[in-house]
MARTOR-468922 format. One record per atom (N, C-alpha, C): z, y, x; residue in one letter; residue number from 1; atom name. Coordinates in Angstrom, 3 decimals, padded with zeros to 6 digits. Each point is the difference from the previous one (the first is absolute). Layout:
<sites>
[site [Z Y X] A NUM CA]
...
</sites>
This chain:
<sites>
[site [-004.137 -000.433 029.637] M 1 N]
[site [-001.219 -000.195 -000.763] M 1 CA]
[site [-000.236 001.240 -000.859] M 1 C]
[site [-001.222 000.486 000.011] S 2 N]
[site [-000.327 001.200 -000.770] S 2 CA]
[site [-000.271 -000.343 -001.462] S 2 C]
[site [000.034 001.030 -000.844] I 3 N]
[site [-000.309 -000.179 -001.412] I 3 CA]
[site [-001.474 -000.338 -000.122] I 3 C]
[site [-000.300 -001.022 -000.758] A 4 N]
[site [-001.381 -000.453 -000.156] A 4 CA]
[site [-000.818 001.010 -000.790] A 4 C]
[site [-001.250 000.152 000.413] A 5 N]
[site [-000.976 000.789 -000.744] A 5 CA]
[site [-000.792 -000.958 -000.877] A 5 C]
[site [-000.371 000.457 -001.182] I 6 N]
[site [-000.818 -000.821 -000.891] I 6 CA]
[site [-001.377 000.621 -000.058] I 6 C]
[site [-001.001 -000.837 000.180] R 7 N]
[site [-001.384 000.466 000.018] R 7 CA]
[site [-000.909 -001.064 -000.599] R 7 C]
[site [-001.251 000.380 -000.324] P 8 N]
[site [-000.936 -001.005 -000.518] P 8 CA]
[site [-000.258 -001.099 001.032] P 8 C]
[site [-000.124 -001.225 -000.483] M 9 N]
[site [-000.338 -001.121 000.867] M 9 CA]
[site [-001.452 000.137 000.428] M 9 C]
[site [-000.269 -000.282 001.275] S 10 N]
[site [-001.373 000.004 000.506] S 10 CA]
[site [-000.411 -001.426 000.346] S 10 C]
[site [-001.284 -000.200 000.201] L 11 N]
[site [-000.488 -001.321 000.402] L 11 CA]
[site [000.665 -000.453 001.289] L 11 C]
[site [000.251 000.938 000.905] A 12 N]
[site [000.616 -000.345 001.285] A 12 CA]
[site [001.431 -000.501 -000.162] A 12 C]
[site [000.655 000.340 -001.109] D 13 N]
[site [001.379 -000.427 -000.255] D 13 CA]
[site [000.103 -001.445 -000.470] D 13 C]
[site [-001.077 -000.547 -000.502] I 14 N]
[site [000.060 -001.295 -000.682] I 14 CA]
[site [000.536 -001.134 000.871] I 14 C]
[site [-000.399 -000.157 001.261] P 15 N]
[site [000.595 -001.099 000.781] P 15 CA]
[site [001.526 000.073 000.095] P 15 C]
[site [000.545 001.194 000.176] V 16 N]
[site [001.461 000.148 000.081] V 16 CA]
[site [000.630 -000.266 -001.365] V 16 C]
[site [-000.608 000.535 -001.063] V 17 N]
[site [000.518 -000.212 -001.353] V 17 CA]
[site [-000.028 -001.494 -000.340] V 17 C]
[site [-001.086 -000.686 000.339] A 18 N]
[site [-000.107 -001.437 -000.301] A 18 CA]
[site [001.042 -000.799 000.780] A 18 C]
[site [000.303 000.406 001.215] T 19 N]
[site [001.046 -000.676 000.773] T 19 CA]
[site [001.359 000.213 -000.656] T 19 C]
[site [000.280 001.226 -000.422] L 20 N]
[site [001.248 000.293 -000.697] L 20 CA]
[site [000.080 -000.797 -001.302] L 20 C]
[site [-001.106 -000.069 -000.708] E 21 N]
[site [-000.082 -000.779 -001.249] E 21 CA]
[site [000.387 -001.461 000.252] E 21 C]
[site [-000.508 -000.580 001.087] Q 22 N]
[site [000.309 -001.396 000.327] Q 22 CA]
[site [001.467 -000.197 000.337] Q 22 C]
[site [000.620 001.019 000.609] E 23 N]
[site [001.416 -000.095 000.354] E 23 CA]
[site [000.905 000.099 -001.230] E 23 C]
[site [-000.469 000.700 -001.044] I 24 N]
[site [000.853 000.286 -001.152] I 24 CA]
[site [-000.191 -000.987 -001.140] I 24 C]
[site [-001.241 -000.402 -000.259] Y 25 N]
[site [-000.295 -000.791 -001.199] Y 25 CA]
[site [-000.309 -001.457 000.313] Y 25 C]
[site [000.424 -000.869 -000.908] D 26 N]
[site [-000.286 -001.427 000.120] D 26 CA]
[site [-001.478 -000.302 -000.243] D 26 C]
[site [-000.636 000.751 -000.885] S 27 N]
[site [-001.425 -000.160 -000.306] S 27 CA]
[site [-000.706 001.325 000.291] S 27 C]
[site [-000.195 000.287 001.285] P 28 N]
[site [-000.532 001.314 000.368] P 28 CA]
[site [-001.480 000.162 -000.324] P 28 C]
[site [-000.377 001.255 -000.225] W 29 N]
[site [-001.411 000.332 -000.106] W 29 CA]
[site [-000.626 -000.139 001.381] W 29 C]
[site [-001.257 -000.345 000.027] S 30 N]
[site [-000.738 -000.059 001.264] S 30 CA]
[site [-000.506 001.402 000.353] S 30 C]
[site [-000.460 000.147 001.235] M 31 N]
[site [-000.606 001.281 000.387] M 31 CA]
[site [-001.191 000.303 -000.895] M 31 C]
[site [-000.756 -001.034 -000.358] R 32 N]
[site [-001.186 000.193 -000.841] R 32 CA]
[site [000.368 000.643 -001.336] R 32 C]
[site [001.099 -000.435 -000.593] V 33 N]
[site [000.431 000.586 -001.273] V 33 CA]
[site [000.258 001.488 000.180] V 33 C]
[site [000.693 000.377 001.070] F 34 N]
[site [000.264 001.423 000.235] F 34 CA]
[site [-001.300 000.776 000.205] F 34 C]
[site [-000.933 -000.556 000.768] Y 35 N]
[site [-001.297 000.677 000.184] Y 35 CA]
[site [-000.708 000.177 -001.338] Y 35 C]
[site [-000.004 -001.066 -000.813] D 36 N]
[site [-000.656 000.076 -001.309] D 36 CA]
[site [000.683 001.025 -000.900] D 36 C]
[site [001.318 -000.006 -000.026] E 37 N]
[site [000.744 000.939 -000.844] E 37 CA]
[site [-000.257 001.449 000.415] E 37 C]
[site [000.019 000.253 001.289] L 38 N]
[site [-000.172 001.360 000.492] L 38 CA]
[site [-001.386 000.555 -000.314] L 38 C]
[site [-000.964 -000.880 -000.196] A 39 N]
[site [-001.382 000.422 -000.273] A 39 CA]
[site [-000.229 000.402 -001.455] A 39 C]
[site [000.934 -000.318 -000.875] L 40 N]
[site [-000.190 000.255 -001.424] L 40 CA]
[site [000.456 001.405 -000.389] L 40 C]
[site [-000.790 000.644 -000.837] E 41 N]
[site [000.257 001.387 -000.414] E 41 CA]
[site [001.297 000.174 -000.787] E 41 C]
[site [000.356 -000.984 -000.800] N 42 N]
[site [001.168 000.149 -000.875] N 42 CA]
[site [001.291 -000.505 000.652] N 42 C]
[site [000.032 -000.041 001.325] R 43 N]
[site [001.178 -000.444 000.738] R 43 CA]
[site [000.506 001.136 000.897] R 43 C]
[site [001.295 -000.006 000.277] R 44 N]
[site [000.607 000.897 000.978] R 44 CA]
[site [001.012 -000.825 000.785] R 44 C]
[site [-000.100 000.078 001.320] Y 45 N]
[site [000.927 -000.701 000.878] Y 45 CA]
[site [000.581 000.981 000.997] Y 45 C]
[site [001.297 -000.136 000.238] L 46 N]
[site [000.741 000.886 000.890] L 46 CA]
[site [000.715 -000.809 001.058] L 46 C]
[site [000.268 000.624 001.142] V 47 N]
[site [000.851 -000.606 001.016] V 47 CA]
[site [001.116 000.978 000.338] V 47 C]
[site [001.138 -000.547 000.376] A 48 N]
[site [001.125 000.767 000.531] A 48 CA]
[site [000.050 -000.308 001.490] A 48 C]
[site [000.031 001.054 000.782] E 49 N]
[site [-000.089 -000.163 001.447] E 49 CA]
[site [001.068 000.842 000.675] E 49 C]
[site [000.750 -000.617 000.926] D 50 N]
[site [000.955 000.768 000.791] D 50 CA]
[site [-000.397 -000.101 001.472] D 50 C]
[site [000.895 000.353 000.897] D 51 N]
[site [-000.355 000.002 001.417] D 51 CA]
[site [-000.231 -001.403 000.561] D 51 C]
[site [000.336 -001.036 -000.764] T 52 N]
[site [-000.257 -001.375 000.448] T 52 CA]
[site [-001.307 -000.553 -000.549] T 52 C]
[site [-000.613 000.696 -000.951] G 53 N]
[site [-001.239 -000.460 -000.627] G 53 CA]
[site [000.153 -000.117 -001.503] G 53 C]
[site [-000.836 -000.805 -000.613] I 54 N]
[site [000.014 -000.185 -001.450] I 54 CA]
[site [001.196 -000.863 -000.387] I 54 C]
[site [000.818 000.526 -000.911] V 55 N]
[site [001.220 -000.700 -000.411] V 55 CA]
[site [000.044 -000.264 -001.505] V 55 C]
[site [-001.051 000.382 -000.700] G 56 N]
[site [-000.051 -000.255 -001.426] G 56 CA]
[site [-001.356 000.350 -000.556] G 56 C]
[site [-000.248 -000.480 -001.216] Y 57 N]
[site [-001.276 000.280 -000.651] Y 57 CA]
[site [000.137 -000.254 -001.488] Y 57 C]
[site [-000.928 000.542 -000.750] G 58 N]
[site [-000.034 -000.229 -001.434] G 58 CA]
[site [-001.378 000.311 -000.526] G 58 C]
[site [-000.299 -000.559 -001.161] G 59 N]
[site [-001.309 000.246 -000.585] G 59 CA]
[site [000.022 -000.077 -001.504] G 59 C]
[site [-001.029 000.590 -000.600] L 60 N]
[site [-000.139 -000.077 -001.436] L 60 CA]
[site [-001.455 -000.010 -000.392] L 60 C]
[site [-000.230 -000.463 -001.220] L 61 N]
[site [-001.317 000.073 -000.612] L 61 CA]
[site [000.166 000.681 -001.335] L 61 C]
[site [-001.055 000.685 -000.424] V 62 N]
[site [000.021 000.677 -001.289] V 62 CA]
[site [-001.219 -000.446 -000.796] V 62 C]
[site [000.241 -000.447 -001.229] V 63 N]
[site [-001.064 -000.358 -000.935] V 63 CA]
[site [000.272 000.782 -001.276] V 63 C]
[site [-000.906 000.913 -000.293] E 64 N]
[site [000.153 000.901 -001.141] E 64 CA]
[site [001.340 000.721 000.095] E 64 C]
[site [000.892 -000.177 -000.963] S 65 N]
[site [001.261 000.751 000.049] S 65 CA]
[site [001.165 -000.828 000.545] S 65 C]
[site [-000.286 -001.187 000.509] D 66 N]
[site [001.061 -000.858 000.529] D 66 CA]
[site [-000.118 -000.149 001.511] D 66 C]
[site [001.123 000.143 000.669] A 67 N]
[site [000.069 -000.228 001.442] A 67 CA]
[site [000.835 -001.247 000.245] A 67 C]
[site [-000.262 -000.643 001.124] H 68 N]
[site [000.737 -001.200 000.371] H 68 CA]
[site [000.340 000.085 001.482] H 68 C]
[site [001.281 -000.106 000.324] I 69 N]
[site [000.411 -000.074 001.398] I 69 CA]
[site [-000.407 -001.395 000.479] I 69 C]
[site [-000.927 -000.055 000.931] T 70 N]
[site [-000.524 -001.289 000.459] T 70 CA]
[site [000.865 -000.623 001.076] T 70 C]
[site [000.594 000.839 000.834] T 71 N]
[site [000.830 -000.497 001.088] T 71 CA]
[site [000.863 001.135 000.526] T 71 C]
[site [001.148 -000.372 000.515] M 72 N]
[site [000.850 000.964 000.684] M 72 CA]
[site [000.966 -000.779 000.868] M 72 C]
[site [000.154 000.443 001.241] A 73 N]
[site [000.908 -000.686 000.911] A 73 CA]
[site [000.479 000.963 001.078] A 73 C]
[site [001.211 -000.241 000.471] V 74 N]
[site [000.577 000.761 001.096] V 74 CA]
[site [000.546 -001.000 001.006] V 74 C]
[site [-000.342 000.196 001.260] D 75 N]
[site [000.487 -000.857 001.068] D 75 CA]
[site [001.530 -000.025 -000.022] D 75 C]
[site [000.559 -001.166 000.265] E 76 N]
[site [001.451 -000.153 -000.036] E 76 CA]
[site [000.696 001.003 000.917] E 76 C]
[site [-000.594 000.312 001.139] S 77 N]
[site [000.615 000.925 000.954] S 77 CA]
[site [000.041 001.440 -000.510] S 77 C]
[site [-000.786 000.311 -001.016] A 78 N]
[site [-000.081 001.375 -000.511] A 78 CA]
[site [000.600 000.144 -001.398] A 78 C]
[site [000.643 -001.013 -000.477] R 79 N]
[site [000.591 000.083 -001.335] R 79 CA]
[site [001.240 000.886 000.011] R 79 C]
[site [000.389 000.445 -001.188] R 80 N]
[site [001.154 000.884 -000.201] R 80 CA]
[site [-000.274 001.411 000.527] R 80 C]
[site [-001.277 000.368 000.068] Q 81 N]
[site [-000.379 001.352 000.398] Q 81 CA]
[site [-000.794 000.684 -001.108] Q 81 C]
[site [000.091 -000.561 -001.199] R 82 N]
[site [-000.641 000.536 -001.196] R 82 CA]
[site [-001.526 -000.028 000.056] R 82 C]
[site [-000.539 -000.892 000.806] L 83 N]
[site [-001.456 -000.123 000.057] L 83 CA]
[site [-000.559 -000.547 -001.299] L 83 C]
[site [000.689 -000.950 -000.623] G 84 N]
[site [-000.451 -000.524 -001.281] G 84 CA]
[site [-000.058 001.106 -001.041] G 84 C]
[site [001.022 000.837 -000.017] T 85 N]
[site [000.030 001.127 -000.943] T 85 CA]
[site [-001.147 000.956 000.288] T 85 C]
[site [-000.215 000.321 001.256] R 86 N]
[site [-001.063 000.931 000.369] R 86 CA]
[site [-001.379 -000.577 -000.311] R 86 C]
[site [-000.184 -001.278 000.284] L 87 N]
[site [-001.286 -000.631 -000.324] L 87 CA]
[site [-000.237 -000.007 -001.504] L 87 C]
[site [001.034 -000.358 -000.778] M 88 N]
[site [-000.144 -000.002 -001.462] M 88 CA]
[site [-000.350 001.389 -000.517] M 88 C]
[site [000.670 001.004 000.512] M 89 N]
[site [-000.267 001.375 -000.429] M 89 CA]
[site [-001.482 000.334 000.231] M 89 C]
[site [-000.483 -000.294 001.179] E 90 N]
[site [-001.397 000.330 000.337] E 90 CA]
[site [-000.992 -000.845 -000.813] E 90 C]
[site [000.316 -001.262 -000.230] L 91 N]
[site [-000.888 -000.848 -000.792] L 91 CA]
[site [-000.061 000.482 -001.449] L 91 C]
[site [001.137 000.368 -000.559] I 92 N]
[site [000.010 000.488 -001.384] I 92 CA]
[site [-000.752 001.325 -000.098] I 92 C]
[site [000.202 000.874 000.976] E 93 N]
[site [-000.745 001.265 000.004] E 93 CA]
[site [-001.502 -000.262 000.099] E 93 C]
[site [-000.402 -000.973 000.819] A 94 N]
[site [-001.423 -000.359 000.109] A 94 CA]
[site [-000.515 -000.546 -001.328] A 94 C]
[site [000.810 -000.818 -000.672] A 95 N]
[site [-000.407 -000.555 -001.296] A 95 CA]
[site [-000.246 001.115 -001.002] A 95 C]
[site [000.896 000.973 -000.047] V 96 N]
[site [-000.175 001.139 -000.905] V 96 CA]
[site [-001.266 000.770 000.364] V 96 C]
[site [-000.194 000.250 001.289] D 97 N]
[site [-001.201 000.716 000.461] D 97 CA]
[site [-001.284 -000.731 -000.382] D 97 C]
[site [000.081 -001.327 -000.085] M 98 N]
[site [-001.170 -000.811 -000.342] M 98 CA]
[site [-000.152 -000.196 -001.506] M 98 C]
[site [000.862 000.647 -000.797] G 99 N]
[site [-000.145 -000.029 -001.443] G 99 CA]
[site [000.815 -001.039 -000.735] G 99 C]
[site [000.919 -000.664 000.699] A 100 N]
[site [000.815 -001.022 -000.658] A 100 CA]
[site [001.092 000.651 -000.843] A 100 C]
[site [000.315 -000.639 -001.105] G 101 N]
[site [001.099 000.432 -000.849] G 101 CA]
[site [001.151 -000.983 000.003] G 101 C]
[site [-000.250 -001.201 000.514] H 102 N]
[site [000.996 -001.071 000.017] H 102 CA]
[site [-000.163 -000.749 001.317] H 102 C]
[site [001.064 -000.664 000.426] I 103 N]
[site [-000.067 -000.733 001.264] I 103 CA]
[site [000.835 -001.270 -000.108] I 103 C]
[site [-000.480 -001.058 000.613] T 104 N]
[site [000.653 -001.303 -000.074] T 104 CA]
[site [000.088 -000.636 001.383] T 104 C]
[site [000.829 -001.035 000.083] L 105 N]
[site [000.123 -000.784 001.225] L 105 CA]
[site [000.689 -001.314 -000.317] L 105 C]
[site [-000.038 -000.904 000.959] E 106 N]
[site [000.778 -001.234 -000.070] E 106 CA]
[site [000.960 -000.004 001.178] E 106 C]
[site [001.161 -000.592 -000.228] V 107 N]
[site [001.013 -000.086 001.052] V 107 CA]
[site [000.709 -001.342 -000.126] V 107 C]
[site [000.367 -000.551 001.147] R 108 N]
[site [000.739 -001.262 -000.018] R 108 CA]
[site [001.276 000.144 -000.827] R 108 C]
[site [000.304 -001.029 -000.765] M 109 N]
[site [001.225 000.002 -000.804] M 109 CA]
[site [001.236 000.188 000.887] M 109 C]
[site [-000.036 -000.522 001.207] S 110 N]
[site [001.156 000.072 000.890] S 110 CA]
[site [000.092 001.312 000.777] S 110 C]
[site [-001.018 000.835 -000.058] N 111 N]
[site [-000.021 001.221 000.806] N 111 CA]
[site [000.676 001.150 -000.760] N 111 C]
[site [001.327 -000.058 -000.033] E 112 N]
[site [000.766 000.988 -000.745] E 112 CA]
[site [-000.110 001.396 000.599] E 112 C]
[site [-000.128 000.090 001.317] G 113 N]
[site [-000.142 001.304 000.640] G 113 CA]
[site [-001.264 000.709 -000.454] G 113 C]
[site [-001.112 -000.725 -000.030] A 114 N]
[site [-001.262 000.590 -000.461] A 114 CA]
[site [000.084 000.347 -001.482] A 114 C]
[site [000.604 -000.874 -000.792] Q 115 N]
[site [000.137 000.291 -001.430] Q 115 CA]
[site [000.804 001.282 -000.220] Q 115 C]
[site [001.046 000.185 000.788] H 116 N]
[site [000.800 001.225 -000.107] H 116 CA]
[site [-000.864 001.221 000.324] H 116 C]
[site [-000.790 -000.092 001.050] L 117 N]
[site [-000.913 001.090 000.362] L 117 CA]
[site [-000.946 000.308 -001.153] L 117 C]
[site [-000.588 -001.021 -000.568] Y 118 N]
[site [-000.975 000.207 -001.075] Y 118 CA]
[site [000.662 000.588 -001.248] Y 118 C]
[site [001.229 -000.401 -000.284] H 119 N]
[site [000.737 000.599 -001.122] H 119 CA]
[site [000.182 001.503 000.213] H 119 C]
[site [000.261 000.401 001.249] R 120 N]
[site [000.149 001.437 000.298] R 120 CA]
[site [-001.267 000.765 -000.371] R 120 C]
[site [-001.136 -000.672 000.085] F 121 N]
[site [-001.280 000.618 -000.332] F 121 CA]
[site [-000.404 -000.254 -001.454] F 121 C]
[site [000.941 -000.445 -000.812] G 122 N]
[site [-000.255 -000.145 -001.425] G 122 CA]
[site [-000.698 -001.277 -000.413] G 122 C]
[site [-000.094 -000.973 000.889] F 123 N]
[site [-000.612 -001.277 -000.361] F 123 CA]
[site [001.004 -000.823 -000.794] F 123 C]
[site [-000.496 -000.664 -001.044] S 124 N]
[site [000.825 -000.879 -000.826] S 124 CA]
[site [-000.635 -001.377 -000.049] S 124 C]
[site [000.815 -001.047 -000.020] P 125 N]
[site [-000.541 -001.354 -000.119] P 125 CA]
[site [-000.661 -000.199 -001.361] P 125 C]
[site [-001.167 -000.628 000.008] V 126 N]
[site [-000.700 -000.275 -001.254] V 126 CA]
[site [-000.420 -001.457 -000.132] V 126 C]
[site [000.129 -000.763 001.069] G 127 N]
[site [-000.420 -001.392 -000.084] G 127 CA]
[site [000.226 -000.737 001.299] G 127 C]
[site [-000.464 -001.227 -000.015] L 128 N]
[site [000.192 -000.900 001.123] L 128 CA]
[site [-001.322 -000.691 000.292] L 128 C]
[site [-000.337 -000.131 001.265] R 129 N]
[site [-001.165 -000.805 000.404] R 129 CA]
[site [000.544 -001.220 000.726] R 129 C]
[site [-000.089 -001.124 -000.688] R 130 N]
[site [000.527 -001.247 000.566] R 130 CA]
[site [-000.805 -000.412 001.234] R 130 C]
[site [000.743 -000.390 001.036] N 131 N]
[site [-000.596 -000.492 001.247] N 131 CA]
[site [-001.000 000.981 000.613] N 131 C]
[site [000.229 001.288 -000.183] Y 132 N]
[site [-000.883 001.024 000.564] Y 132 CA]
[site [000.005 -000.083 001.523] Y 132 C]
[site [001.161 -000.213 000.537] Y 133 N]
[site [000.140 -000.250 001.433] Y 133 CA]
[site [000.066 -001.506 000.185] Y 133 C]
[site [-000.235 -000.462 001.197] K 134 N]
[site [-000.002 -001.444 000.245] K 134 CA]
[site [001.262 -000.673 -000.517] K 134 C]
[site [001.119 000.675 000.191] D 135 N]
[site [001.284 -000.630 -000.275] D 135 CA]
[site [000.842 000.730 -001.036] D 135 C]
[site [-000.610 000.958 -000.703] E 136 N]
[site [000.849 000.820 -000.868] E 136 CA]
[site [-000.835 000.724 -001.055] E 136 C]
[site [000.662 000.287 -001.114] D 137 N]
[site [-000.621 000.804 -001.058] D 137 CA]
[site [000.021 001.472 000.390] D 137 C]
[site [-000.865 000.768 -000.654] A 138 N]
[site [-000.027 001.441 000.194] A 138 CA]
[site [000.423 000.696 -001.281] A 138 C]
[site [000.743 001.063 000.157] L 139 N]
[site [000.350 000.873 -001.101] L 139 CA]
[site [-001.110 001.050 -000.094] L 139 C]
[site [-000.575 000.160 -001.184] V 140 N]
[site [-001.028 001.013 -000.226] V 140 CA]
[site [000.705 001.259 -000.484] V 140 C]
[site [-000.299 001.122 000.650] M 141 N]
[site [000.659 001.262 -000.350] M 141 CA]
[site [-001.065 001.074 -000.243] M 141 C]
[site [000.289 000.880 -000.944] W 142 N]
[site [-000.892 001.117 -000.336] W 142 CA]
[site [000.774 001.305 -000.016] W 142 C]
[site [-000.682 001.066 000.378] A 143 N]
[site [000.466 001.368 -000.244] A 143 CA]
[site [-001.101 000.663 -000.816] A 143 C]
[site [000.362 000.501 -001.161] N 144 N]
[site [-000.979 000.601 -000.908] N 144 CA]
[site [000.081 001.520 000.034] N 144 C]
[site [-001.088 000.612 -000.422] D 145 N]
[site [-000.071 001.458 -000.138] D 145 CA]
[site [000.395 000.716 001.283] D 145 C]
[site [-000.596 -000.399 001.119] I 146 N]
[site [000.373 000.572 001.296] I 146 CA]
[site [-000.494 001.434 000.181] I 146 C]
[site [-000.792 000.499 -000.942] T 147 N]
[site [-000.415 001.407 000.060] T 147 CA]
[site [000.868 000.882 -000.893] T 147 C]
[site [000.922 -000.600 -000.751] S 148 N]
[site [000.847 000.778 -000.920] S 148 CA]
[site [000.965 000.891 000.778] S 148 C]
[site [000.480 001.033 -000.660] A 149 N]
[site [000.970 000.911 000.612] A 149 CA]
[site [001.275 -000.752 000.399] A 149 C]
[site [000.442 -000.930 -000.842] D 150 N]
[site [001.207 -000.768 000.322] D 150 CA]
[site [-000.184 -000.817 001.273] D 150 C]
[site [-001.142 -000.668 000.108] Y 151 N]
[site [-000.229 -000.832 001.178] Y 151 CA]
[site [-000.155 000.866 001.250] Y 151 C]
[site [-000.723 001.086 -000.134] Q 152 N]
[site [-000.169 000.898 001.144] Q 152 CA]
[site [001.345 000.576 000.438] Q 152 C]
[site [000.901 000.237 -000.949] S 153 N]
[site [001.348 000.440 000.333] S 153 CA]
[site [000.736 -001.071 000.808] S 153 C]
[site [-000.197 -001.266 -000.379] R 154 N]
[site [000.592 -001.117 000.743] R 154 CA]
[site [-000.501 000.024 001.445] R 154 C]
[site [-001.314 000.194 000.179] L 155 N]
[site [-000.567 000.042 001.353] L 155 CA]
[site [000.570 001.167 000.803] L 155 C]
[site [000.161 001.150 -000.652] L 156 N]
[site [000.588 001.155 000.692] L 156 CA]
[site [001.422 -000.305 000.453] L 156 C]
[site [000.755 -000.694 -000.850] H 157 N]
[site [001.376 -000.369 000.346] H 157 CA]
[site [000.016 -000.929 001.218] H 157 C]
[site [-000.864 -001.007 000.005] V 158 N]
[site [-000.073 -000.912 001.144] V 158 CA]
[site [-000.432 000.778 001.245] V 158 C]
[site [-000.972 000.898 -000.159] G 159 N]
[site [-000.452 000.823 001.121] G 159 CA]
[site [001.116 000.875 000.545] G 159 C]
[site [000.811 000.565 -000.886] D 160 N]
[site [001.135 000.825 000.427] D 160 CA]
[site [001.008 -000.841 000.779] D 160 C]
[site [000.224 -001.233 -000.448] E 161 N]
[site [000.916 -000.901 000.734] E 161 CA]
[site [-000.533 -000.275 001.398] E 161 C]
[site [-001.307 -000.225 000.105] L 162 N]
[site [-000.609 -000.243 001.314] L 162 CA]
[site [000.164 001.222 000.911] L 162 C]
[site [-000.248 001.173 -000.535] K 163 N]
[site [000.139 001.230 000.785] K 163 CA]
[site [001.434 000.194 000.461] K 163 C]
[site [000.945 -000.239 -000.905] A 164 N]
[site [001.417 000.149 000.351] A 164 CA]
[site [000.399 -000.959 001.116] A 164 C]
[site [-000.663 -001.139 000.062] A 165 N]
[site [000.295 -000.995 001.029] A 165 CA]
[site [-000.807 000.232 001.281] A 165 C]
[site [-000.805 001.072 000.004] G 166 N]
[site [-000.785 000.328 001.197] G 166 CA]
[site [-001.356 -000.663 000.085] G 166 C]
[site [-000.513 -000.505 -001.124] Y 167 N]
[site [-001.287 -000.693 -000.018] Y 167 CA]
[site [-001.029 000.768 -000.794] Y 167 C]
[site [-000.287 001.184 000.353] G 168 N]
[site [-001.059 000.693 -000.725] G 168 CA]
[site [000.246 001.427 -000.016] G 168 C]
</sites>
């Protein structure tokens, strides 16, 4: 399997992304939601694609100086290839490019792997959303001052790790 390329999501990608969404999430977004999201100016959606097709995706919205990771997923067959890290890097860079100074997300309380990833990107827990998922609470996490020299240094460090591992 080749190293996945990350690129902007297109309308043509939505049926595959929606199928992947249904395989991964208990309460998946419909294709219509993806079409609606992709049409909005303050949104950015990416896909990760390898020689087998689309194996991951992520998205964000930006309102004034705050960004929100709306969704992110990697197909089970493509996990452990640092796609989550690469998608996060690109989403955060897009948030900065769109004028965001802070970024937030929700993650399942039980998803320790994702929480570890988000901690690497400077996200800290700030609250809980009860019953956010059908069967579980969500941990609310924020990363502040993502345009600061300290935060940008963190991104460079993560980028250097990716390069050292052959991903960039």
